[in-house]
N, CA, C and O of each residue as an XYZ file, in Angstrom:
424
protein
N      -4.572    -21.866    -53.998
C      -3.088    -22.617    -53.685
C      -2.623    -21.514    -52.580
O      -2.265    -21.741    -51.424
N      -2.731    -20.164    -53.298
C      -2.176    -19.502    -51.998
C      -2.769    -19.315    -50.826
O      -2.256    -18.457    -50.108
N      -3.950    -20.022    -50.323
C      -4.519    -20.299    -48.939
C      -3.757    -21.198    -48.419
O      -3.337    -20.851    -47.315
N      -3.379    -22.295    -48.790
C      -2.531    -23.352    -48.575
C      -1.259    -22.938    -48.250
O      -0.904    -23.371    -47.154
N      -0.590    -22.371    -48.717
C       0.761    -21.443    -48.927
C       0.719    -20.734    -47.625
O       1.469    -21.026    -46.693
N      -0.196    -19.773    -47.579
C      -0.332    -19.156    -46.374
C      -0.497    -19.495    -44.949
O      -0.044    -18.941    -43.947
N      -1.306    -20.611    -45.098
C      -1.956    -21.265    -43.834
C      -0.910    -21.399    -42.718
O      -1.247    -20.961    -41.618
N       0.347    -21.956    -42.845
C       0.824    -21.847    -41.569
C       1.940    -20.334    -41.395
O       2.504    -20.062    -40.335
N       2.035    -19.721    -42.332
C       2.540    -18.494    -41.566
C       1.366    -17.723    -41.068
O       1.744    -16.831    -40.308
N      -0.112    -17.758    -41.252
C      -1.089    -17.270    -40.749
C      -1.168    -17.649    -39.032
O      -1.733    -17.012    -38.143
N      -0.349    -18.978    -38.944
C      -0.665    -19.816    -37.810
C       0.286    -18.721    -36.544
O       0.080    -18.441    -35.363
N       1.257    -18.385    -37.449
C       2.665    -17.501    -36.459
C       1.966    -15.945    -36.782
O       2.381    -15.121    -35.966
N       1.258    -15.521    -37.520
C       0.870    -13.916    -37.292
C      -0.277    -13.978    -36.500
O      -0.520    -12.989    -35.808
N      -0.954    -14.835    -36.462
C      -1.926    -14.780    -35.132
C      -1.985    -15.594    -34.026
O      -3.035    -15.843    -33.433
N      -0.819    -16.052    -33.699
C      -0.438    -16.860    -32.746
C      -1.020    -18.126    -32.252
O      -1.205    -18.454    -31.080
N      -1.223    -18.642    -33.102
C      -2.263    -19.800    -33.011
C      -1.542    -21.374    -32.878
O      -0.898    -21.911    -33.779
N      -1.720    -21.751    -32.007
C      -1.051    -23.301    -31.945
C      -2.068    -24.142    -33.151
O      -3.047    -23.631    -33.695
N      -1.588    -25.451    -33.377
C      -2.135    -26.372    -34.457
C      -2.955    -27.253    -33.851
O      -3.436    -28.081    -34.624
N      -3.223    -27.332    -32.894
C      -4.228    -27.959    -32.291
C      -5.491    -27.886    -32.396
O      -5.743    -26.797    -32.913
N      -6.502    -28.502    -32.169
C      -7.698    -28.443    -32.699
C      -8.340    -27.209    -32.461
O      -8.943    -26.775    -33.443
N      -8.381    -26.553    -31.491
C      -9.041    -24.981    -31.041
C      -8.401    -24.443    -32.098
O      -9.105    -24.285    -33.095
N      -7.020    -24.042    -32.188
C      -6.006    -23.166    -32.859
C      -6.327    -23.509    -34.743
O      -6.324    -22.574    -35.543
N      -6.527    -24.663    -35.093
C      -7.046    -24.908    -36.646
C      -8.089    -24.206    -36.734
O      -8.165    -23.359    -37.624
N      -9.020    -24.382    -35.921
C     -10.805    -23.864    -36.061
C     -10.636    -22.458    -36.153
O     -11.111    -21.658    -36.958
N      -9.857    -22.293    -35.163
C      -9.920    -20.391    -35.192
C      -9.158    -19.906    -36.725
O      -9.785    -19.305    -37.597
N      -8.041    -20.205    -36.819
C      -7.782    -19.963    -38.047
C      -8.674    -20.282    -39.248
O      -8.532    -19.527    -40.210
N      -9.411    -21.097    -39.342
C     -10.416    -21.805    -40.263
C     -11.398    -20.378    -40.599
O     -11.740    -19.857    -41.660
N     -11.699    -19.985    -38.939
C     -12.980    -19.103    -39.322
C     -12.101    -17.651    -39.782
O     -12.611    -16.870    -40.586
N     -10.818    -17.408    -39.216
C     -10.298    -16.197    -39.535
C     -10.098    -16.082    -41.001
O     -10.102    -14.953    -41.493
N      -9.896    -17.294    -41.876
C      -9.638    -17.326    -43.149
C     -11.145    -17.468    -43.554
O     -11.165    -17.858    -44.722
N     -12.197    -17.338    -43.152
C     -13.541    -17.625    -43.739
C     -13.478    -15.912    -43.681
O     -13.735    -15.272    -44.700
N     -13.182    -15.351    -42.633
C     -13.523    -13.955    -42.609
C     -12.853    -13.198    -43.382
O     -13.365    -12.088    -43.532
N     -11.589    -13.437    -44.110
C     -10.704    -12.851    -44.796
C     -11.184    -13.010    -46.474
O     -11.162    -12.057    -47.252
N     -11.601    -14.361    -46.841
C     -11.821    -14.499    -47.846
C     -13.244    -15.402    -48.338
O     -13.549    -15.878    -49.431
N     -13.834    -15.399    -47.223
C     -15.350    -16.213    -47.580
C     -14.984    -17.658    -48.097
O     -15.776    -18.148    -48.902
N     -14.116    -18.241    -47.811
C     -13.942    -19.571    -48.237
C     -14.561    -20.652    -47.200
O     -14.024    -20.994    -46.146
N     -15.970    -21.189    -47.779
C     -16.692    -22.020    -47.044
C     -15.966    -22.880    -46.054
O     -16.313    -22.927    -44.874
N     -15.016    -23.522    -46.512
C     -14.138    -24.754    -45.796
C     -14.492    -24.310    -43.806
O     -14.979    -24.916    -42.852
N     -13.711    -22.514    -44.125
C     -13.772    -22.077    -42.579
C     -15.029    -22.304    -41.758
O     -15.070    -22.814    -40.639
N     -16.112    -21.822    -42.521
C     -17.519    -22.462    -41.744
C     -17.611    -23.914    -41.358
O     -17.795    -24.424    -40.253
N     -17.449    -24.415    -42.463
C     -17.494    -25.817    -42.089
C     -16.752    -26.312    -41.114
O     -17.272    -26.686    -40.062
N     -15.672    -26.367    -41.295
C     -14.482    -26.734    -40.105
C     -14.994    -26.131    -38.779
O     -14.508    -26.721    -37.814
N     -16.035    -24.888    -38.372
C     -16.565    -24.725    -37.120
C     -17.523    -25.860    -36.914
O     -17.786    -26.371    -35.825
N     -17.928    -26.137    -37.873
C     -19.163    -26.733    -37.203
C     -18.879    -28.505    -37.407
O     -19.661    -29.351    -36.973
N     -17.516    -28.843    -38.204
C     -16.670    -29.911    -37.718
C     -16.436    -29.924    -36.016
O     -16.885    -30.761    -35.232
N     -15.730    -28.927    -35.752
C     -15.373    -28.673    -34.137
C     -16.405    -28.890    -33.196
O     -16.272    -29.463    -32.114
N     -17.796    -28.235    -33.823
C     -18.790    -28.217    -32.633
C     -18.954    -29.619    -32.354
O     -19.051    -30.021    -31.195
N     -19.016    -30.901    -34.014
C     -19.065    -32.240    -33.443
C     -18.242    -32.997    -32.895
O     -18.701    -34.004    -32.355
N     -16.847    -32.772    -32.858
C     -15.619    -33.340    -32.494
C     -15.091    -32.953    -31.431
O     -14.213    -33.676    -30.959
N     -15.474    -31.632    -30.685
C     -14.636    -31.260    -29.667
C     -15.510    -32.126    -27.904
O     -16.462    -32.893    -27.763
N     -14.883    -31.694    -27.258
C     -15.799    -32.478    -25.915
C     -16.467    -31.024    -25.402
O     -16.379    -30.056    -26.157
N     -17.038    -30.912    -24.295
C     -17.906    -29.833    -23.762
C     -16.676    -28.942    -23.235
O     -17.023    -27.769    -23.099
N     -15.662    -29.124    -22.983
C     -14.635    -28.260    -22.131
C     -14.089    -27.345    -23.404
O     -13.824    -26.153    -23.247
N     -13.959    -27.962    -24.568
C     -13.096    -27.127    -25.724
C     -14.277    -26.345    -26.208
O     -14.170    -25.124    -26.318
N     -15.241    -26.872    -26.465
C     -16.349    -25.937    -26.619
C     -16.581    -24.966    -25.774
O     -16.652    -23.986    -26.515
N     -16.744    -24.605    -24.707
C     -16.935    -23.759    -23.846
C     -15.531    -22.716    -23.915
O     -15.590    -21.488    -23.854
N     -14.558    -23.345    -24.025
C     -13.021    -22.437    -24.113
C     -13.228    -21.559    -25.595
O     -12.965    -20.362    -25.713
N     -13.713    -22.365    -26.588
C     -13.824    -21.829    -28.025
C     -14.773    -20.790    -27.745
O     -14.376    -19.665    -28.047
N     -15.958    -20.870    -27.232
C     -17.093    -19.929    -27.628
C     -16.937    -18.856    -26.791
O     -17.432    -17.780    -27.127
N     -16.109    -18.996    -25.376
C     -16.066    -17.836    -24.709
C     -14.482    -17.361    -24.763
O     -14.223    -16.477    -23.947
N     -13.630    -17.702    -25.401
C     -12.423    -16.998    -25.564
C     -11.978    -16.615    -26.576
O     -11.291    -15.597    -26.660
N     -12.330    -17.462    -27.674
C     -11.801    -17.310    -29.240
C     -12.936    -16.885    -30.139
O     -12.880    -16.093    -31.080
N     -14.071    -17.614    -29.638
C     -15.016    -17.286    -31.297
C     -14.995    -15.894    -31.898
O     -14.848    -15.601    -33.084
N     -15.164    -15.120    -30.893
C     -15.676    -13.204    -30.961
C     -14.271    -12.696    -31.335
O     -14.289    -11.528    -31.724
N     -12.862    -13.375    -31.313
C     -11.847    -12.631    -31.529
C     -11.527    -13.161    -32.929
O     -10.901    -12.412    -33.678
N     -11.859    -14.268    -33.323
C     -11.616    -14.920    -34.814
C     -12.332    -14.008    -35.450
O     -11.676    -13.383    -36.283
N     -13.755    -13.625    -35.327
C     -14.342    -12.768    -36.317
C     -13.771    -11.634    -36.456
O     -13.446    -11.222    -37.569
N     -13.531    -10.853    -35.182
C     -12.776     -9.558    -35.093
C     -11.175     -9.329    -35.855
O     -10.773     -8.301    -36.399
N     -10.462    -10.604    -35.693
C      -9.196    -10.617    -35.958
C      -9.141    -10.669    -37.563
O      -8.293    -10.139    -38.281
N     -10.421    -11.555    -38.011
C      -9.866    -11.697    -39.473
C     -10.974    -10.233    -40.283
O     -10.683     -9.896    -41.431
N     -11.979     -9.624    -39.662
C     -12.475     -8.455    -40.397
C     -11.550     -7.310    -40.246
O     -11.525     -6.403    -41.078
N     -10.487     -7.344    -38.785
C      -9.522     -6.320    -38.963
C      -8.376     -6.274    -39.619
O      -7.803     -5.206    -39.831
N      -7.943     -7.363    -39.989
C      -6.500     -7.732    -40.731
C      -6.928     -6.902    -42.246
O      -8.068     -6.646    -42.634
N      -5.692     -6.607    -42.898
C      -5.657     -6.376    -43.994
C      -6.084     -7.617    -44.987
O      -6.317     -8.727    -44.508
N      -6.169     -7.368    -46.374
C      -6.725     -8.463    -47.265
C      -5.183     -9.210    -47.094
O      -4.154     -8.695    -47.531
N      -5.226    -10.423    -46.426
C      -3.854    -11.578    -46.019
C      -3.432    -11.879    -47.273
O      -2.275    -11.588    -47.578
N      -4.255    -12.485    -48.173
C      -4.155    -13.112    -49.026
C      -3.289    -12.499    -50.517
O      -2.868    -13.177    -51.454
N      -3.216    -11.059    -50.338
C      -2.450    -10.469    -51.368
C      -0.752     -9.985    -50.750
O       0.153     -9.482    -51.416
N      -0.750    -10.233    -49.739
C       0.726     -9.962    -49.228
C       1.813    -10.876    -49.865
O       1.750    -12.085    -50.088
N       2.717    -10.094    -50.076
C       3.799    -10.651    -50.272
C       5.159    -11.248    -49.316
O       6.355    -10.973    -49.409
N       4.524    -12.052    -48.501
C       5.064    -12.296    -47.162
C       6.737    -12.318    -47.106
O       7.447    -11.661    -46.344
N       7.165    -13.284    -48.158
C       8.743    -13.146    -48.629
C       9.608    -12.042    -48.282
O      10.680    -12.043    -47.678
N       8.797    -10.912    -48.882
C       9.300     -9.571    -48.470
C       9.537     -9.031    -47.054
O      10.262     -8.113    -46.671
N       8.758     -9.824    -46.413
C       9.122     -9.062    -44.854
C       9.430    -10.206    -43.985
O       8.688    -10.285    -43.006
N      10.497    -11.276    -44.110
C      11.259    -12.380    -43.537
C      11.796    -11.535    -42.588
O      11.420    -11.710    -41.429
N      12.699    -10.537    -42.850
C      13.559     -9.914    -41.626
C      13.229     -9.283    -41.059
O      14.079     -8.923    -40.246
N      11.893     -8.608    -40.916
C      11.256     -7.709    -40.042
C      10.719     -8.375    -38.826
O      10.522     -9.587    -38.731
N      10.467     -7.366    -37.776
C      10.172     -7.756    -36.646
C       8.426     -8.112    -36.701
O       7.531     -7.375    -37.117
N       8.338     -9.239    -36.237
C       6.920     -9.894    -35.946
C       5.826     -8.662    -35.616
O       4.893     -8.309    -36.337
N       6.171     -8.181    -34.472
C       5.264     -7.151    -33.655
C       4.922     -6.208    -34.755
O       3.747     -6.109    -35.108
N       5.941     -5.446    -35.375
C       5.861     -4.343    -36.808
C       5.014     -5.007    -37.597
O       4.047     -4.397    -38.053
N       5.143     -5.870    -37.790
C       4.397     -6.636    -39.198
C       3.021     -6.927    -38.726
O       2.116     -6.909    -39.560
N       2.735     -7.216    -37.381
C       1.534     -7.344    -37.017
C       0.620     -6.030    -37.227
O      -0.345     -5.907    -37.981
N       1.120     -5.197    -36.458
C       0.602     -3.701    -36.216
C       0.194     -3.114    -37.800
O      -0.961     -2.812    -38.102
N       1.253     -3.026    -38.650
C       0.962     -2.932    -39.778
C       0.034     -3.533    -40.925
O      -0.359     -3.023    -41.974
N      -0.169     -4.712    -40.404
C      -1.238     -5.640    -41.388
C      -2.627     -5.547    -40.407
O      -3.584     -6.213    -40.803
N      -2.791     -4.792    -39.197
C      -3.713     -4.974    -38.798
C      -4.040     -6.362    -37.944
O      -5.214     -6.715    -38.061
N      -3.398     -7.021    -37.294
C      -3.139     -8.513    -36.878
C      -3.258     -8.416    -35.192
O      -2.386     -7.932    -34.471
N      -4.436     -8.942    -34.771
C      -4.671     -9.215    -33.491
C      -4.482    -10.533    -33.011
O      -5.339    -11.405    -33.157
N      -2.917    -10.798    -32.195
C      -2.980    -12.003    -32.166
C      -3.850    -12.802    -31.215
O      -4.484    -12.068    -30.457
N      -4.010    -13.798    -31.080
C      -4.612    -14.751    -30.312
C      -4.531    -14.328    -28.888
O      -3.479    -13.762    -28.590
N      -5.367    -14.472    -27.992
C      -5.453    -14.093    -26.592
C      -4.678    -15.311    -25.820
O      -4.547    -16.346    -26.474
N      -4.212    -15.288    -24.641
C      -3.461    -16.290    -24.450
C      -4.803    -17.106    -23.557
O      -5.724    -16.480    -23.032
N      -4.696    -18.260    -23.538
C      -5.539    -19.250    -22.975
C      -5.960    -18.967    -21.858
O      -4.926    -18.637    -21.277
N      -6.975    -18.843    -20.973
C      -7.104    -18.295    -19.825
C      -6.762    -19.967    -18.572
O      -7.005    -21.151    -18.807
N      -6.252    -19.435    -17.539
C      -5.467    -20.582    -16.802
C      -6.894    -21.080    -15.708
O      -6.760    -21.999    -14.900
């Protein structure tokens, strides 16, 4: 239940869009954080559903970032997010060890 509640917050914390690449990246971060198998399955589904350009972008630009970001961040399932609504987003990211997604290459 908490994973579903926090999902959209994580999109903001990690600066991820809600497109196919952003959702897949977030699922891999969730997998790193809580070992929820759906994250790994989402990556497999992405590999089947995406086109060659999307796959190359994800593998070269996001894949290793997701592993690093998921492992470096504090245990985000145990955070009481509501206590931090008024705080600066960059300060919250620093406190929790969150590495925002790199901007897509041009």
